[in-house]
N, C-alpha and C positions, 0 to 999 in steps of 0.2 A: 905419484900424483901430488902428494903434499909438498914435494921439493919446490914446486912452483909457487907455493904459498909462503909469503915473506912476513915475518912477525918481528916487531921491534919491542924489546923489553926495556923499560925505563925504571930502574930500581937501584937505590943507593946502597942497600944492604948486600954486601959481596956474596954472602952465603945464599940468600934468596935468589939473587940474580943468576949465579952459577947453576943453582938447582933448576931454575926455569929453562936456562939455555940447554942443559943436558936433557931434561924431561921432554921439551918440545923438539929438540934435535932428534932424539930417539924415536919420537912419533912421526918423523919424516918431514918436519917443517924446516925451512931455512930461517935461522934466527940471528939477529944482530942485537946488540945491547948497548946501553948508555947508563952511566951512574948519576947523571944530573940533566937538568933541562936544556941548557945551551947546546951540548953536543947532540942531544936527542933531536932538537929542532934542526940542527945542521944535517943530520942523517935524513930526516923527513923531507927537507928541501931538496936533497940530492936525488932521492928516488922514493916514490910512495910505497907504503907497506899495505898488506891486506888487513893487518890487525896491529893495534898498539896496546901494550899492557903497561899501565902507568901507575906508579906508586903515588899516593896522595900527598905524602910528605917527603920532599926532596930538599937538598941543601940550599939551593939558591932561588928556587921558584916552586910554587905549589903545583900539584898534579892537575888541578882544575885549570890553572893558567896555561900549562903545557897543552892540555886538551884543546883549549880555546885557540891557541896558536896553530896547532896541527889542523884544526877545522878550517882555519883561514887558508892554509896551504891546500887542503883537500877537504872540501865540505862534506864529502861522503865517507870520510874516515870512520872506521869502527874501532871503538876504544873500550877496553876493560880496565876498571880501576882496582888497584891492589891497596889494601889498608889493614893495619893492625888495630885500628881504632874505629871499628864499625859501629856507627850510631845511625839512628833513623834520620837525623838532620844531615849527616854527611852523605848518606845514601841518596836522599832527595836532592841534595845539592849536586851530586855527581850525575844523577839521571837528568836533571834539568840542564846541565852543561852538555849533555849529549852522549853520556856513557851508555854502552849497550848493557852492561851489568857490572857487578863488582864482586871481588873475591876477598874473603877475610883471611888474614894470616894469623896463625899457621894454617896452611891449606892442605886438603887431601888431593892426592894425585888424580884420582878418577874424576873429582869435581872440576879440577882445572882442565883436564883433557876434554871432558864433555862440554864445558862452557866455551872453550876455544873452538871446538868443532862447530857448535851452534852459532857462534859469532861469525865464523868464516862462511858458513852456509848462508847466514843472513846477509853478509856482504855480497856474496855471489848473486843471490836472488835480487838484492837491491840494485846491483849493477845491471843485471839482466832486465829488470823492470824499467830502469831508466833508459836502457837501449831501446826497448820496445816502445816506450812512450815517445822517444825521439822519432822513431820510424812512423808512428801513428801521426804525430804532429806534422812531420814533413809531408805525409800523404794528404793531410787536410789543410794545407796552406792555401790561402786565397788564390794564389797564382796557379795552383794545380787544378782548379776547377775548369772543366772543358766547355768551351762555347764562347763565341764572340758576337752573337746576335744582339741586336738592340734590346730585345726582350730580356735576355739573360744578363746583359750588362747592368740593367736596372736592378735585377735581383742581387747580383754580386755587390753592387754599391750598398744596397740596403743591409745585406748580411754583414758587411764590413763595419757599417755604422752601429749595428745593434749588438755585435758580439761581446763587447766589453761591458755592456749594461747588464743589470740583473732582471730586466723586465721580462714578463711572460710573453712567449712567442707562439703564434698559431700559424703553422705552415699548411697551406691548402694547395691541392693539386691532384690530378688524376693518378691512378695507380701506375707506378713505374716511372714517374717523372723525376725521382731523385730526392724525395722529401727527407729520407733518412740521411743521405749524404749532406744535405743542407744542415740538418740538426747536428751532425758530427762536426762539420766545419765551424759552426757557431760555437760549440763547446770547446774544441781544441784551439780556438783563437780567443778564448775568453780568459778572465782572471781565475776561473775555476778549472783551468786545463789540467792541473796536477791532481785534481780530485776525480772521483768516479763519474762516468757517464753511464747511467743505468737505463736500458731500453725496456719497454714492455708493449706488446701488441694487444691492445684492448679487445680486438676482435678475434684473437686466436685462442683465448682462454675461456673455458666454460664459465657461465655466469655464477655458478655455485662456488667457484674457486678464485675468482678474480679479486674479491675483497681481501682474501688472505694473501694473494700474490702482491697486492699493492701495499697493504698495511701490516702484514704479518699476523700471527695468531699466538695465543697463549696455550700452554698444555691443557688438554681437556676442553678446549673451546668448542669442539664438535667431534663426532665419531671419527676416529682415526687420527686425531691430533694428539699423538703420544708424546710429542716434544713441542716446546715453544719454537717459533720460527720468526726470523727477521724478514720484514717485507721490503719491497723495492725502494720505498721512500726512505727507510732507515739506511739502506745500502748506499743511497745516493747522497747522504748527508755531506754537505760541503761542496757538492758537485751539481750535476744536472740530471734530471729524470726526463726521459723522452717518452711521451705518451702517444704512441702511434695508433692510428685508427680510433681517435678519441670519440668519434661519432657513434662507435659501437658500445660505449660504456653504458651499462644499465642505468636507468633513471634513478634507481634506489641508491646507487653509489655516487651519483653526481653531486648529491648533497654533501657527502663526506669529503669529496674532492674539493668542493667549494670552500669548505671549512679550512682545509689544508692551505688553500690559496690565501685565505683571509688571515689565518692565525699561525700558519706554519707549525701546526700541531695536530695530533690525532691519537686514537687509542687502537691498540691491536684488537683483532677479533677475539672476544672473550676476555678482554682486559679492561681495567678501570684506570690505569695509570696513563696520564697524558704524556706523550712523547713529543719533544720539541725537535724540529729538524730545520736545517738551513739548506734549502734546495732551490735551484732555478728550474722552472717548468717550461719545457718546449713540447708543444702538442702538434699533432699532424692529423689531417683527415683528407679523404677523397670525396667526402659528402658535402652537400649544400646544407650547412648547419642552420642557416636561417629558415630553410624549408623544414628541417627537422624540428625547429622550435615551433613552427606553425602547426606541425603534426603532433605536437606534445611528446616528441621523442627525445628532445634535448632541452635542458633548462636555459632560459634566457639569461638569468643572472650568471650562470657558469660561462656561457658563451662570451659575455662581455668581460669577464675576469680573464679568460684565456686570450681573447682577441685584442690584447693591449698593443702588440705589434704584429700585424698580419703580414705574412709573406706568401705571395701567390706565385706558384711555379707553373709556367706555361706548358701546355702539352707539346710534344715533339712536332706535331703537325703545324704548330704556330711558330716554330723556330727551326724551320727546315734548313736555314742557312748553316746551322750547326751540325747537320748530319755528316758532311765530309770530315769535319774535325773529330767528331765522335767515332766514326768508323776507323780513322787513323789511330785514335787512342786505343780502341779495342783491339786492333791488329797488333799494336805494340804490346798490349797486355797479354794476349794469347800467344804471341811469339815467345815471350819469356816463360809463360806458364806451361806451354806445351812443346817448348824447344823447337819452334817452327822458324822459318826464314821467309815469311811472306813479305814482299816489298811494298804492296799496296793494292789498290782496287782500280779498275778501269773507269773512265769517265762514263762509258755506256752503262756499266753496272750501277754507278752512283745515280745516274739519271733515273733508273728504275726505282731505286730506293726513295728518291725525291718525290715520286708520283704516288707512293703508298701512303695510306691514311695513318698508320702507326697507332692503333688503339691501345697497344701495350706499352707505348712510349719508349723511353730509353732502355728499359729492361728488355723489351722485345727486340730492339735493335742490337743490344749486346748479345743476346742469345742467338740471333740470326748470324752475326759476324762469327761467333764461335762455331756454329754449325757449318757455315760456308768454308771456314778455314780447315775444318776436319775433313769435309767431303770434297773440297775443291779439286778440279781436274788438272789445272795448271799448278806447278809447284811454287811459282813466284807471285802471280797476280790473281786476285779475285776477278772473275769476268762475269758476263751476263749468263754464261752457262751454269754458274754456281748459285745464281739467285733462284730460290724455289719457285716453281710454277704456281704454287698456291698463292704466293705473294703477288705475282703478276696478275693472276686471274681474279684476285679478290677485289680489284677495282670495279670489275663488272658486277660484283655482288653487293657492293656497298650502298647502304641507304644514304640519303632519303630518296623518296619517290616524288615525282610531280603528280598532281591529281587532275584528272579530267572528269567533269561532271557530264554524264550521259544525258541526252535529250529527255529520256524517259525518267530521269532522276535516279535516286538510290534509296535503299533502306538504311538510314543513317546508322542505327545501332549495329546492324550486321556488318556494315562496311568498316566502322571503327574497330569492331571486335576482330575482323579479319586482319586489318592493318596491324593492330597490337599483337596478334598472334604471330604474324610474319616477323615482326621485330624480335619477339621472344625466341622464335625459331632460329633466326640468324645469329642472335647473341649466344645461344646455347651451342650452335654450330661453331662459331668463332672460338668459344671457350672450351671446345671439345667435351661438352656435357658437364663441365664443372660449374655448379650453380653459384658458388662464391665469386668466381671470375666473371660469369655472365652478369651477375648483379652489379659488379664493379663497372663493367662496360656500359650498363644502363643507368649508372649512378643511382641505384636504389638499394635498399636493404635486402639481404638474402631472404628474410622472412616475407617481405613484400613480393619478391619474385616467386617464391614457392606458392604463395596464396593465388597469385595470378595464374600460375600453371595449373593449379587445382581447378580454378573457376573457368578458365578459358582453354579448352582443348582444341588444338589445331585440327581442323577437319578438311577433307578434300574440298568440300563445298566452300569453305571460307577462303581457301587458297584460290579457288577458281574465281570467286567473286572479286578478290583482290587483283588478280591478274587482268581482269577486264577493265578495271577502273584506275589503274595506275600504270605509268610507264617510267622506265628508269631514266636517270639523267644521261646527258650525252657523254660519250666516251671520255672526253677530255676533262670533265669536271670531277672534283672531289669535295668531300665535306669541308 
């Protein structure tokens, strides 16, 4: 395995040079050597090496200068400095020039071999990381965003304009509209693209733990805190933190987040030391935050700090022109992922998809395409036979209703209660009983939904009253 790893030794001492050539060769590495700077630079230009071992003092040029020239040839070059004159000043100078580490002469064999092994592993991980970063960047290029509708073109234009700024961004849109993809696209096209993008879902972490997740904690800060922990804000230093479902953040923590926005500093839970960070904040929500402010669930000052640049993602039902493009995109995706050869979808099947309301937006469409490709009857084309009956029939079950006032009038409270219960019933049915999902469909907090379910039990009498006073929209209409 080591024979594929090439090392260049640059050392003017014949004895040291030959010792390193023998030692590294016996360890399985492919080794070349040079006694001075110019021939070493020529070798580096001819073909790159995985590792350069450079003596600091050479006849015609210093090891620091050689390292600088090698870095110009290959910016990712990994270098180990060799010196018989190890001082703190030289060590600092070498490290600032980009050295991985240094070895003092005379050296011990096991020290050299361990350091070489670590440097080569570092080089491998660095190259692998760069490769992964390139893949991610390519994935989130502006031109790779799917959709050509007028609504989405406005969004793309705004994203492109704001990516290179450091301004705080608030992405608003229903669940499943692609808010996370927008956040990633902004980050990977910004000047912070080489730094971390750290996501956190504020609605998915228990209230008792979210402060520690965001800001970290010190050892002994609370029961079970046996070690100190770095929070998401520290991990995002230099990069971007993506605060998903920001509307779910407890009011008690909104004050601390406001301070981070204002001062770019905070203390860990149980800590007294102020930690400075340089982060860009991108937040997202599927809630109406202005309504949350009115209900005292969200701080007005925090809202204005977050809403510097608002980006509103339209729901799929308002950009139906993009559905054919999105379906083609997902077919390509699952063809690769599942080794399928589906060529497309019939116009009749697309027509059915265009009539659907899409409460789950793009996420629901993606899941549907995957399901149809797995269960499809024809091997090549998705047809109307592959579109689930539930999706076709759902149009007949979709709210809202028209209201007809009977001549004898109504009992207002009972009618409103029955109507509300019917909506709750339909949302729970659509969400397969999952209250979090049902709350998202109704654009309310889960807590509010649970309270309504406790207070308003759906009864047969309420359903009967509702059925007498409402009739459904005509077949061809959708929300």
